[in-house]
N, C-alpha and C positions, 0 to 999 in steps of 0.2 A: 558330053559324058565320056568318061574313060572307056575305051574300046572293049577291054576285057569285062568291065562291069556291065556294059550294055549287052554283050553276048550272053553273060551268065543270067541276067534278069530275063532276057527273052526266052532262054531255054527253060528256066524254072517256071515260067508262066504256064507251061504245058503240064506241069506236075500237079498232083492233087493234095498231097500231104508231105510237107518238107520238114526235115530236122536239121537245125544248125547247132553244131557243137563248138563252142568257143573254148580255147585251151590256154590262152595267154593270161597272165595273172598280175595283180598288184597287191600291195599290202591292204588288209581289210579296211584300214582307216583312210586310205588315199581317195581323193576325189577324182583322180586321173583314171581314165579308162584306156585299156590297150587299144591301139589302132585297129587291130584285127577284129576286136569286139565292136568297135564303132562301125566298121565296114559291114559286119554281119547285120547289125541293126539297120544300117542304111539300105541294104538289099531287102531285108524283111519288110520295110516300109512300102516297097514297090509291089509287094505280093499279097497285100490285104491280110486275110486271116489264114493263109496257107502254111505259115511257118511257126514252129515251136523252137525256141532258143533255150539251150541248156548251157550254163556256165560250168564247165567241167571242173574248173579250179575250186569251185565252192562245194564240191561233193567229196564225201569221205570214201575214197577209192584206194583199196589196199594194193600193194605191188603184186605183180604176177608171181606165182609160186614156182614157176619153172617146171610144171608137171609134164610139159611137152617133151622133155629130154631127161627122163629119170634113168637109173642105172640099167634096168632091163626092159623097160617098156615106156610107152607114151599113153597116159590116161587123161590127158587134157581133153575135156569135152565128151568123155564117155557117158553112157546112159546113167550110170550110178551117180554122176555129178550133177544131176538135175536139181535145180532149186525148187523145193516143194513148198511153194507159197503161191496161192492163187492170185493174191493182190500184186505181188512183186513179179510174178511170172505167168501172166494169163495165157501167153502163147504156148507155154510148156516147152519153150525152146532154149531157155537160159540154163546152160550147164557150165558151172565153174566151181572148182573146189574152193577157191578163195572166197566166194560168196557164201558157201556153206560154213567154212571154218571161221568166218568173221561175220557174226550176225548183224553188225552195224555197217557193213559194207554197202555202198550205194550204187554199185554198177548197174543194178537192176533198173534204176531210174532212167538209164540210157537205153538199155536193151529193150525195155518195155515200149519206149517211143520208137526205137529203131525198127522193130518188127511191125509197127503200124504205119510206117512211112514208105513212100515210094522213091524218096531221094534224101540223101544225107550229105551235108557238107561240113568238113572240119575246117575251122579257122584257127590260126595260131601264128606264132612268131618264130623266126629263125634265130637261134642262139648258138653261137660258136659253130656255125656251118651246118646245123641240123635243126629239126623241129624241136621245140621246147620240151622239157622233161614231162610235163603234164600230158601232152599229146602222146608221147612215147609210152608212158605208163598205161594210158587208155588202150592204145593199140595192142600192147602186150596182153592186157587183161581180156581182150576180145579174141584172142587166139583160138579159143574153143569153137568159134563159129567156123573158122577156116579148117580146123582139125576135124570137125564133124564129117566133112566129105573127103578131104585129102587123105586122112589116115583111116577113118572108120568106114568110108565108102557109103555114107548116107547122103541124103539130098543136100543140094546147095541152097541154103535158106535165102541167099541174097541174089539169086540169078535174075530177078526182076526188079532189083533196086539199084538206082544210080548212086554213085558216090563222087565226091569232089574234094579238093583241098585248095584253100586259098590262104597264102601266108604272106606275112609282112616282115621285111628285113631292112637293115640299115645299109650294109655295104658288102655282104659276102655270101655267095653260094646259093642264092635263092632258087635259081633255075634248076640246079642239080637236086635240091631238096624236093622240089615238085616232081621231077622225073622219078626219083626213087620212091616217093610215097605213092605215086600213081601205080607203080608196079606192085607195091605192097597191097594196095586196095584191090588190084586185079587178082592177086593171090587169094584174097579173102573171098572172092567170087562176085564182087560188085561189077556192074557195068561202069565204065569210066569215060564218059564223054569229054572230049577236049574242052568244051565250053566251061567246064567246072574245075579246071586245073590251071592255076596261074599264081604268080607272085608279084608283089610290088616291092621294089628295092630302091632306096633313095639314090645311092651312088655305087659305081663300080670300083671306086678307089678303096681297096681293102684296108688301107692305112689311115683313112680319114675317120678319126675318133674325136674330133673337136666338138666342143660345146655348140659352136655355131652350126656345125653340120647337123647335130641332133635337133636343134631348134628349127632350122630350115626344113628339115625332113618333115616335121610335124605340120608346119605351115603349108608345105607343098601337098602333103597327103590330104589335108582338110579341103584345100581348094580343088584338087584334081577329082576328088570323089564327092564334092558338094555335100559335105557333112556339117550339120549344125552342131555348134559347140555348146548349145544350151541343154 
């Protein structure tokens, strides 16, 4: 078994309720699943019924409104931005103007699970040297969690919650992506154990964009992580 995979599984066995958020995407009619999604399912199989998997790319999540940096103030996550819906916000912790201004926004489906979990892992792909756009949109939309205590001086909702990031890339910058996003999640207030942060990258040759390389990358990935293609 891959060393990183084994360490992650062993660590997660100690957790009670785990949330996996997959952020890589494919066309809705495609039968192909992103490698990061396959990996999330592979890990979940080892953990019985502890894991909830949400495919973020399938949710209707609006872009962040940028309320953290307005002309004269920062009102991202203020008390008046509370989502007043008992079904969507049972914890009464979800505060986001974009959720209020867009009634069909589905960020609540993530926050509802997040506040019930003791561990959350983001899975995604490295695209052009950074995490994919769906991951980035999600992180920006969760800014109100960090803002709650960093700007408004309230409690850190995530102080007892572990977070991790596992990403898949072809040929460039995976280690730096993990390092940056680990710091981001620390800013949010999560605990960030090293066992939950790593990347898999097929080659270190940044100029290798051949069809053969992509085909070989998939075959190597499937074999290394013992993933069933059925």
